[in-house]
C-alpha positions in Angstrom: 97.1 -0.6 -6.6 95.8 -4.2 -6.9 95.6 -4.6 -2.9 93.5 -1.4 -2.9 91.1 -2.6 -5.4 90.7 -5.8 -3.1 90.0 -3.6 -0.1 87.2 -1.9 -1.8 85.7 -4.9 -3.0 84.9 -6.2 0.4 82.1 -3.5 1.1 80.6 -4.4 -2.1 80.4 -8.1 -1.1 79.0 -6.9 2.3 76.4 -4.6 0.7 75.1 -7.6 -1.5 75.0 -9.7 1.6 73.0 -7.2 3.8 69.7 -6.9 1.2 69.2 -10.6 1.4 69.0 -10.4 5.1 66.9 -7.3 4.9 64.3 -8.9 2.5 63.9 -11.8 4.9 63.4 -9.3 7.8 60.8 -7.4 5.7 58.8 -10.4 4.7 58.7 -11.4 8.4 57.4 -8.0 9.4 55.1 -8.2 6.5 53.7 -11.3 7.5 53.3 -10.1 11.2 51.3 -6.9 9.9 49.2 -9.0 7.8 48.2 -11.5 10.7 47.6 -8.4 13.0 45.5 -6.8 10.2 47.8 -3.8 10.3 47.2 -3.3 6.4 48.6 0.2 6.2 51.8 -0.9 7.7 51.7 -4.0 5.3 51.6 -1.7 2.4 54.7 0.4 3.7 56.7 -2.7 4.2 55.6 -4.2 0.6 56.9 -1.0 -0.9 60.4 -1.4 0.9 60.5 -4.8 -0.5 59.7 -3.8 -4.1 62.3 -1.2 -3.9 64.9 -3.9 -3.2 63.2 -6.3 -5.6 60.9 -4.5 -7.8 59.5 -7.7 -9.6 58.8 -9.7 -6.5 55.4 -11.3 -7.1 54.7 -12.2 -3.5 55.3 -8.3 -2.4 53.1 -7.1 -5.2 50.2 -9.5 -4.3 50.6 -8.6 -0.8 50.5 -4.9 -1.4 47.3 -5.4 -3.7 45.4 -7.5 -1.2 46.5 -5.2 1.8 45.2 -2.0 -0.2 41.8 -3.9 -0.7 41.7 -5.0 2.7 42.3 -1.3 3.9 39.3 -0.1 1.4 41.9 1.6 -0.8 40.4 0.4 -3.9 41.6 3.3 -6.1 45.3 2.8 -4.9 44.7 -1.2 -5.4 43.7 -0.6 -9.1 46.7 1.9 -9.5 49.0 -0.6 -8.2 47.5 -3.4 -10.5 47.9 -1.2 -13.8 51.6 -0.2 -12.8 52.6 -3.8 -12.0 50.9 -5.3 -15.2 53.2 -3.0 -17.4 56.3 -4.1 -15.6 55.5 -8.1 -15.1 53.5 -10.7 -16.6 51.6 -11.6 -13.3 47.8 -12.1 -13.8 45.8 -9.7 -11.6 42.5 -10.1 -13.5 40.9 -11.6 -10.5 41.9 -8.6 -8.2 41.0 -6.2 -10.8 37.5 -7.7 -11.2 37.0 -7.4 -7.4 38.2 -3.8 -7.2 35.8 -2.9 -10.1 33.0 -4.9 -8.3 33.6 -2.8 -5.3 33.4 0.3 -7.2 30.0 -0.9 -8.7 31.6 -1.1 -12.2 30.0 -4.4 -12.8 30.0 -4.7 -16.7 33.9 -3.9 -16.4 34.3 -6.4 -13.8 32.7 -8.8 -15.8 34.9 -8.3 -18.7 38.1 -9.3 -16.7 36.9 -13.0 -16.8 36.7 -13.3 -20.6 39.4 -15.5 -21.9 40.5 -16.6 -18.4 41.0 -20.0 -16.8 38.1 -20.7 -14.5 38.7 -21.5 -11.1 36.4 -21.8 -7.9 37.2 -18.3 -6.6 36.9 -16.5 -9.9 33.4 -18.5 -10.5 32.2 -17.5 -7.0 33.3 -13.6 -7.8 31.6 -14.0 -11.2 28.4 -15.3 -9.8 28.3 -12.5 -7.3 28.7 -10.0 -10.0 26.2 -11.4 -12.2 23.7 -11.5 -8.9 24.2 -7.8 -8.4 23.4 -7.3 -12.2 20.2 -9.1 -12.0 21.3 -11.9 -14.3 19.9 -14.5 -12.0 19.9 -17.5 -14.4 23.5 -17.0 -15.3 24.3 -16.8 -11.7 22.5 -19.9 -10.7 24.2 -22.0 -13.6 27.7 -21.0 -12.1 26.6 -22.3 -8.5 25.4 -25.5 -10.2 28.9 -26.0 -11.6 30.3 -25.4 -8.3 28.3 -28.1 -6.5 31.1 -30.4 -7.3 33.7 -28.3 -5.5 34.0 -28.3 -1.5 33.2 -24.7 -0.8 31.9 -23.8 2.6 28.4 -22.2 2.7 27.9 -22.6 -0.9 24.5 -23.5 -0.4 23.6 -20.1 1.3 24.4 -18.1 -2.0 22.9 -21.0 -4.2 19.6 -20.6 -2.4 19.6 -17.0 -2.6 20.2 -17.0 -6.3 17.4 -19.5 -6.8 15.0 -17.1 -4.9 16.0 -14.1 -6.7 15.8 -16.0 -10.2 12.2 -16.9 -9.5 12.9 -20.6 -8.9 11.9 -20.7 -5.4 10.1 -24.1 -5.9 13.7 -25.7 -6.8 15.0 -24.7 -3.4 14.1 -27.7 -1.4 15.3 -29.9 -4.3 18.8 -28.1 -4.3 19.1 -28.4 -0.5 18.3 -32.2 -0.7 20.9 -32.6 -3.3 23.4 -30.8 -1.2 22.3 -32.9 1.8 21.7 -29.9 4.1 18.8 -28.7 6.1 17.2 -25.3 6.4 18.1 -25.1 10.1 22.0 -25.8 9.5 22.6 -22.1 9.7 20.6 -18.9 10.3 21.5 -17.7 7.0 20.3 -20.5 5.0 17.1 -20.8 7.2 16.5 -17.0 6.3 17.0 -17.7 2.6 14.8 -20.8 2.7 12.0 -18.8 4.5 12.3 -16.3 1.5 11.7 -18.9 -0.7 8.5 -19.9 1.1 7.3 -16.3 1.1 7.7 -16.4 -2.8 5.5 -19.5 -2.8 2.9 -17.9 -0.6 3.5 -20.1 2.4 3.5 -17.4 4.8 2.7 -19.5 7.8 5.7 -21.9 7.3 7.8 -18.9 6.6 7.0 -17.4 9.8 8.0 -20.4 11.7 11.2 -20.8 9.9 12.1 -17.1 10.5 11.4 -17.7 14.2 13.9 -20.5 14.0 16.5 -18.4 12.1 16.3 -15.9 14.7 16.7 -18.5 17.5 19.8 -20.1 15.8 21.3 -16.7 14.9 21.3 -15.8 18.7 22.8 -18.8 19.9 25.3 -19.0 17.0 26.5 -15.3 17.5 26.5 -15.4 21.2 29.1 -18.3 21.1 31.3 -16.0 19.0 31.1 -13.4 21.9 29.4 -10.8 20.0 27.9 -7.8 21.9 24.0 -7.6 22.1 23.7 -4.8 19.6 26.1 -6.6 17.2 23.8 -9.6 17.3 20.8 -7.5 16.9 22.5 -5.8 13.7 23.5 -9.1 12.4 19.8 -10.3 12.7 18.2 -7.2 11.4 17.2 -8.8 8.1 15.4 -11.5 9.8 13.5 -9.1 11.9 12.6 -7.2 8.8 11.5 -10.2 6.9 9.4 -11.4 9.9 7.5 -8.0 10.1 6.6 -8.3 6.6 5.2 -11.9 7.0 2.9 -10.5 9.9 1.7 -7.8 7.7 0.8 -10.3 5.0 -0.9 -12.6 7.5 -3.0 -9.7 8.7 -1.2 -8.6 12.0 -0.7 -5.1 10.6 -0.6 -3.4 14.0 2.3 -5.8 15.1 4.2 -5.3 11.8 3.7 -1.6 12.3 5.3 -1.6 15.8 8.0 -3.8 14.5 9.0 -1.4 11.7 8.8 1.4 14.2 11.1 -0.2 16.7 13.7 -1.1 14.1 13.8 2.6 13.0 14.1 4.0 16.5 16.6 1.7 17.6 18.8 2.2 14.5 20.4 -1.1 15.2 20.4 -2.5 11.7 22.6 -2.6 8.6 21.8 0.2 6.1 20.0 -1.9 3.6 17.7 -3.4 6.3 17.0 0.1 7.8 16.0 1.3 4.4 13.8 -1.6 3.7 12.0 -1.0 7.3 11.7 2.7 6.4 10.1 1.9 3.0 7.6 -0.8 4.4 6.8 1.7 7.3 5.8 4.4 5.0 4.0 2.0 2.6 1.9 0.5 5.8 1.1 3.9 6.9 -0.2 4.9 3.6 -1.1 8.5 2.7 -1.7 9.2 6.2 0.6 11.8 7.4 2.3 12.0 4.0 4.8 14.8 5.3 6.3 12.3 7.9 6.8 9.8 5.3 8.5 12.1 2.8 11.0 12.9 5.7 11.8 9.5 6.2 12.3 8.6 2.7 14.5 11.8 2.1 16.8 10.3 4.5 17.5 7.5 1.9 17.4 9.7 -1.0 19.4 12.6 -2.3 19.6 14.6 -5.5 22.8 14.6 -7.3 24.3 17.6 -8.9 23.0 16.8 -12.4 19.7 18.1 -13.3 16.7 15.7 -12.9 18.9 12.7 -11.6 18.3 11.1 -8.4 20.2 8.4 -6.5 20.2 6.5 -3.2 22.4 7.8 -0.3 24.9 6.1 1.9 26.1 3.5 -0.6 22.4 1.9 -0.7 22.6 1.7 -4.5 25.1 -0.9 -4.1 23.3 -3.0 -1.4 19.6 -2.9 -2.4 18.4 -5.0 -5.7 16.6 -3.2 -8.5 13.3 -4.0 -7.2 13.9 -2.8 -3.8 15.4 0.5 -5.0 12.3 0.9 -7.5 9.9 0.4 -4.4 11.5 3.3 -2.5 11.3 5.7 -5.6 7.6 4.6 -6.3 6.6 5.2 -2.7 8.0 8.7 -2.6 6.4 9.6 -5.8 3.1 8.5 -4.5 3.5 10.6 -1.2 4.2 13.5 -3.3 1.0 13.2 -5.3 -0.9 12.8 -2.0 0.8 15.7 -0.7 -0.4 17.7 -3.7 3.4 18.3 -4.7 2.8 17.9 -8.4 5.9 19.8 -9.5 8.3 17.5 -7.7 6.2 14.4 -8.6 6.6 15.2 -12.2 10.3 15.9 -11.8 10.8 12.5 -10.2 8.4 10.8 -12.7 10.5 12.1 -15.6 13.7 10.3 -14.4 12.3 6.8 -13.4 11.9 5.4 -16.8 15.6 5.9 -17.4 16.4 4.4 -13.9 14.3 1.3 -14.6 13.9 0.9 -18.2 12.6 -2.8 -18.0 9.5 -1.9 -15.5 6.1 -0.5 -16.4 5.8 1.1 -12.9 7.3 4.4 -14.0 5.1 4.5 -16.9 2.1 4.2 -14.8 3.4 6.6 -12.4 3.8 9.1 -15.2 0.1 8.5 -16.3 -0.8 9.2 -12.6 0.8 12.5 -12.6 -1.0 13.6 -15.9 -4.3 12.5 -14.2 -3.6 14.6 -11.3 -2.9 17.5 -13.6 -6.2 17.0 -15.2 -4.5 15.9 -18.4 -6.2 12.4 -19.3 -5.7 12.8 -22.9 -1.9 12.8 -22.4 -2.2 9.8 -20.0 -4.0 7.8 -22.6 -1.6 8.7 -25.2 1.4 7.8 -23.1 -0.3 4.3 -22.2 -1.2 3.5 -25.5 2.5 4.0 -26.8 3.8 2.0 -23.7 1.6 -1.1 -24.5 3.3 -1.5 -27.7 6.6 -1.1 -26.1 6.1 -3.7 -23.4 4.0 -6.4 -25.3 4.6 -8.9 -22.4 3.1 -6.6 -19.8 0.6 -4.8 -21.9 -2.5 -6.1 -20.0 -1.8 -3.9 -16.9 -1.1 -1.0 -18.9 -4.2 -1.3 -21.1 -6.4 -2.0 -17.9 -5.0 1.5 -16.7 -5.6 3.1 -19.8 -9.2 1.9 -19.9 -9.8 3.1 -16.3 -8.6 6.5 -17.0 -10.6 6.8 -20.2 -13.9 5.5 -18.6 -13.4 8.0 -15.5 -12.6 11.0 -18.3 -15.7 10.4 -20.0 -14.1 8.7 -23.0 -16.1 5.3 -23.3 -15.0 4.5 -26.7 -11.1 4.7 -25.8 -11.9 2.6 -22.7 -13.8 0.0 -24.7 -10.7 -0.3 -27.4 -8.3 -0.7 -24.6 -10.3 -3.6 -23.1 -10.7 -5.3 -26.5 -7.0 -5.6 -26.9 -6.5 -7.8 -23.7 -7.7 -11.2 -25.2 -7.1 -13.2 -22.1 -10.4 -11.7 -20.5 -12.5 -11.0 -23.3 -14.8 -14.0 -22.4 -15.2 -13.3 -18.9 -18.8 -12.1 -17.8 -17.3 -9.1 -15.9 -15.4 -8.0 -19.1 -18.4 -8.5 -21.1 -20.7 -6.3 -18.9 -18.1 -3.7 -18.9 -17.6 -3.8 -22.8 -21.3 -3.5 -23.2 -21.8 -0.8 -20.8 -19.1 1.3 -22.3 -20.4 0.7 -25.8 -24.0 1.8 -24.8 -22.4 4.8 -23.0 -20.7 5.5 -26.6 -23.9 5.0 -28.4 -22.7 2.0 -30.3 -25.5 -0.4 -29.8 -24.1 -2.7 -32.6 -20.7 -2.7 -31.2 -22.3 -4.0 -27.7 -24.4 -6.6 -29.6 -21.0 -7.7 -31.2 -19.3 -8.2 -27.8 -22.4 -10.5 -26.7 -22.1 -12.5 -29.9 -18.3 -13.1 -29.6 -18.8 -14.2 -26.0 -21.4 -16.6 -26.9 -19.3 -18.2 -29.6 -16.4 -18.4 -27.2 -18.2 -20.2 -24.3 -20.1 -22.5 -26.9 -16.7 -23.9 -28.0 -15.2 -23.9 -24.5 -14.7 -27.4 -22.9 -14.8 -26.1 -19.1 -16.9 -27.3 -16.1 -17.6 -23.7 -15.0 -19.3 -22.9 -18.2 -20.9 -19.3 -18.1 -22.7 -19.7 -21.4 -26.2 -19.5 -19.9 -25.4 -16.3 -18.0 -24.1 -14.8 -21.0 -27.2 -15.7 -23.2 -29.6 -14.5 -20.5 -27.9 -11.0 -20.5 -27.8 -11.1 -24.3 -31.5 -11.8 -24.4 -32.2 -9.1 -21.9 -30.0 -6.5 -23.8 -31.6 -7.4 -27.2 -35.2 -7.0 -25.7 -34.3 -3.8 -24.2 -33.1 -2.4 -27.4 -36.2 -3.7 -29.3 -34.6 -6.8 -31.1 -37.6 -9.1 -30.0 -37.1 -11.8 -32.4 -33.5 -12.4 -31.5 -34.1 -12.1 -27.8 -36.8 -14.7 -28.3 -34.4 -16.8 -30.2 -32.0 -16.6 -27.4 -34.6 -17.4 -24.7 -35.8 -20.6 -26.7 -32.5 -21.9 -27.0 -31.9 -21.4 -23.2 -35.3 -23.2 -22.5 -34.4 -26.1 -24.9 -30.7 -26.6 -23.6 -30.7 -25.5 -20.0 -34.4 -25.6 -18.9 -34.1 -22.2 -17.5 -37.4 -21.2 -15.9 -36.1 -17.6 -16.0 -35.4 -18.0 -19.6 -38.9 -19.6 -20.0 -40.5 -16.6 -18.4 -38.4 -14.4 -20.5 -39.5 -16.3 -23.8 -43.2 -15.9 -22.8 -42.9 -12.1 -22.2 -40.9 -11.5 -25.5 -43.3 -13.7 -27.7 -46.5 -12.3 -26.1 -45.7 -9.2 -28.1 -45.0 -10.9 -31.5 -46.7 -14.4 -31.4 -49.5 -14.9 -29.0 -49.9 -18.6 -29.8 -46.4 -19.4 -29.3 -46.4 -17.4 -26.0 -49.5 -19.5 -24.8 -47.9 -22.7 -25.9 -45.0 -22.0 -23.6 -47.0 -20.6 -20.8 -48.4 -24.1 -20.6 -45.0 -25.4 -19.6 -45.0 -23.2 -16.4 -46.0 -25.3 -13.3 -49.1 -24.4 -11.5 -49.2 -23.0 -8.2 -49.8 -25.7 -5.4 -53.4 -26.1 -4.2 -54.4 -22.9 -6.3 -58.3 -22.4 -6.0 -60.7 -19.5 -7.0 -59.1 -16.1 -6.2 -60.7 -12.6 -5.8 -58.7 -11.0 -8.4 -59.8 -7.5 -7.5 -58.9 -8.0 -3.7 -55.5 -9.6 -5.0 -54.6 -6.6 -7.0 -55.2 -4.4 -3.9 -52.8 -6.3 -1.7 -48.9 -5.8 -1.7 -48.3 -9.3 -3.0 -48.3 -13.0 -2.1 -46.7 -14.3 1.1 -45.6 -17.7 2.1 -47.4 -19.5 4.9 -47.0 -22.9 6.4 -49.2 -24.9 8.7 -48.5 -28.2 10.2 -45.7 -29.0 8.0 -47.2 -28.4 4.7 -47.4 -25.4 2.5 -50.8 -23.7 2.1 -52.4 -22.2 -1.1 -52.8 -18.4 -1.5 -56.7 -18.7 -1.1 -56.2 -20.9 2.2 -53.6 -18.8 3.5 -55.8 -15.9 3.1 -58.8 -17.6 4.8 -56.4 -18.7 7.6 -55.1 -15.2 8.2 -58.5 -13.7 8.5 -59.5 -16.2 11.2 -56.6 -15.4 13.3 -57.6 -13.2 16.2 -55.3 -10.4 17.1 -53.3 -11.1 20.4 -54.3 -9.1 23.3 -51.5 -6.9 24.9 -50.6 -8.0 28.4 -51.2 -5.5 31.0 -48.2 -4.3 32.9 -48.2 -2.7 36.4 -47.3 0.9 36.5 -44.0 1.8 37.9 -44.0 4.5 40.8 -41.4 6.8 41.9 -39.2 5.5 45.0 -41.5 6.2 48.3 -44.7 6.7 46.6 -47.7 5.0 48.1 -50.5 4.4 45.6 -52.9 4.1 48.5 -52.4 7.5 50.0 -51.2 9.6 47.1 -51.8 13.0 48.9 -52.4 16.2 47.2 -52.4 16.3 43.5 -49.2 17.9 42.1 -49.4 21.3 40.6 -50.1 21.2 36.9 -48.0 24.3 36.2 -45.0 22.7 38.0 -43.1 22.2 34.5 -43.7 25.9 33.6 -41.2 28.6 34.5 -42.3 30.8 37.3 -42.8 33.9 35.3 -45.4 31.9 33.1 -47.5 30.6 36.0 -50.9 32.0 37.0 -49.7 32.5 40.6 -46.6 34.8 39.6 -46.6 38.3 40.9 -43.7 40.4 40.1 -41.9 42.4 42.9 -43.2 45.9 43.5 -40.6 48.9 43.5 -40.2 51.0 46.5 -42.2 54.4 45.6 -40.3 56.4 48.5 -37.0 56.3 46.7 -38.3 58.5 43.8 -39.4 61.2 46.4 -35.9 62.1 47.4 -34.5 65.0 45.8 -31.2 66.9 46.1 -27.8 65.9 47.3 -27.2 63.3 50.1 -28.3 64.4 53.6 -30.6 67.5 52.2 -34.0 68.0 54.0 -37.1 69.0 52.0 -39.1 71.5 54.0 -42.7 71.6 53.2 -44.3 75.3 52.9 -47.8 75.8 53.1 -48.9 77.9 50.2 -51.1 81.0 50.9 -54.7 81.0 49.7 -54.0 84.2 47.8 -51.8 82.5 45.2 -52.2 84.1 41.8 -53.7 82.1 39.1 -50.6 82.2 37.0 -48.6 80.4 39.5 -51.3 77.8 39.9 -51.2 77.1 36.3 -47.6 76.6 36.1 -47.7 74.3 39.3 -50.3 72.3 37.5 -48.5 72.1 34.2 -45.4 71.0 36.0 -47.3 68.4 38.0 -48.9 66.9 34.7 -45.4 66.8 33.3 -44.1 64.7 36.3 -47.0 62.3 36.3 -46.5 61.7 32.5 -42.9 61.1 32.9 -43.5 58.8 35.9 -46.0 56.9 34.0 -43.8 56.7 30.9 -41.0 55.3 32.9 -43.4 52.7 34.4 -44.4 51.5 30.9 -41.1 51.3 29.6 -39.9 49.2 32.5 -42.8 46.9 32.0 -41.8 46.5 28.5 -38.2 45.8 29.4 -39.4 43.1 31.6 -41.4 41.4 28.9 -38.8 41.7 26.4 -36.4 40.1 28.9 -38.8 37.3 29.6 
């Protein structure tokens, strides 16, 4: 029995030798599939390897990476969870990437907690932070990665700085990294965006043109097709159209956006931005067309009152860009009088963009469209306390709505809460007007007093104290406060020497203190060369005019005398113009003076006579009327009958003539 046992042991040894050879062949096949980007086959081979060696780390990693490369994110997450239960391999990086692809950004960020930092993980974390809008944290990671030698780090670094609102730091960062903006078309594009943020549109335009040229050269060297090159450079084209619009070339920008939309050779995000900018540039004109274009970007989800972007745009567009699309759509709905749809969308936007005030302003706009100004004022009043850092815009909108709705007190109260502009002349004038409309004269007076105190203490070159005091004095004089008005005018005269204030002071004090008015009247400069004037004659004129003669100014009396001495200029006689071919020496017969009248109104007009013979024909066509001589012995009865018939015929013929004449006259 022993030899038989040995014979059975040989196949077992052979079976043990065969799997080792099979694993090597499978890994060779796996490597070949990965190099050829045949990821689906790579997953199958990885499964075969894992059947033979369930805990093989390389096979598990190859399977997860192949699933990710094949866009099977759910399967990759499932494989990671299964392997994490059976082995101690750390798949936190791959799990974070899969969650990032699924737009589960907060869960992805949790995967990095407590893990060792490495360049790859830091890059992914910075990208997740960028997508979450946490730009400062994203930039901090890029600053840590400056010491590492990572290709194209400067491209993402500059993009993060621009998005974080630190466009002014871009040039210094590129200098520290020792790179130029034109080193690649991606970096040139990002650097141009930083110039746009700094309102340097001319420089941005030149840099964008350079980015397009560098991109065309680079991508042509990579043997890309023309359409693929245009798709890659679509962001540059869209940004260039925007810069042209800002620089005033609206028509050229409009054509660029239209061309991008028609050709449809752009990535989804660039195409969406082009459509949005196209609609915004077009404005309310043809709002239905704009709504159709924006509806291609938006779709309504199954849940009630919830909206989302279509075609994965939610993953590719920034929060600011997404908000602009929804805002433009709501504005077009308002312009199209689709108030129900606008109200539905406006109720959703605050939840979608909780840190923005635009949804609140749009909700107020919907209320105003529905003639519910009270609700709009109440909503804006509550939102002003909710967004204290952005309350100025909200309060200005509330003041505008209240003033238009005839609520001056609410409008004035809203403006008074904006402390930054209380002292400005335009704000003071608006507040005073609103207080006057509300009947609060004392409140309007208090506004002037507060503005005068502020400008009295202000140490600025462009001081507006004289303007405020002048208007305040005029206001007090208008409302019967003559003493206070005189005090302001007197202060203006003493401090600023204003002639207008002096005139106002004389006019004001003439009602209360004539001696004081006469004293200040002496400070007025006398008119140059003023002599005796005929007061009665002067009152009859429309006013004094300015005359100059031989380089010196004349007085009113001299100018008046000079004007009387001037003789009126004679009009030059011009030769009369005759018609072509007309000889004035032989004019011929005079033209008919009635040549411009219609013929029927001329004295020589004679209407055409009708043929009387036509009325004598009686009977059917071809009939002959025989004349019979009547005998002399006709009875009187027949004669009377004949006479009556004749009279009747004459009357009828005369009536027909009269009626025909009347028709002609009425026709004329």
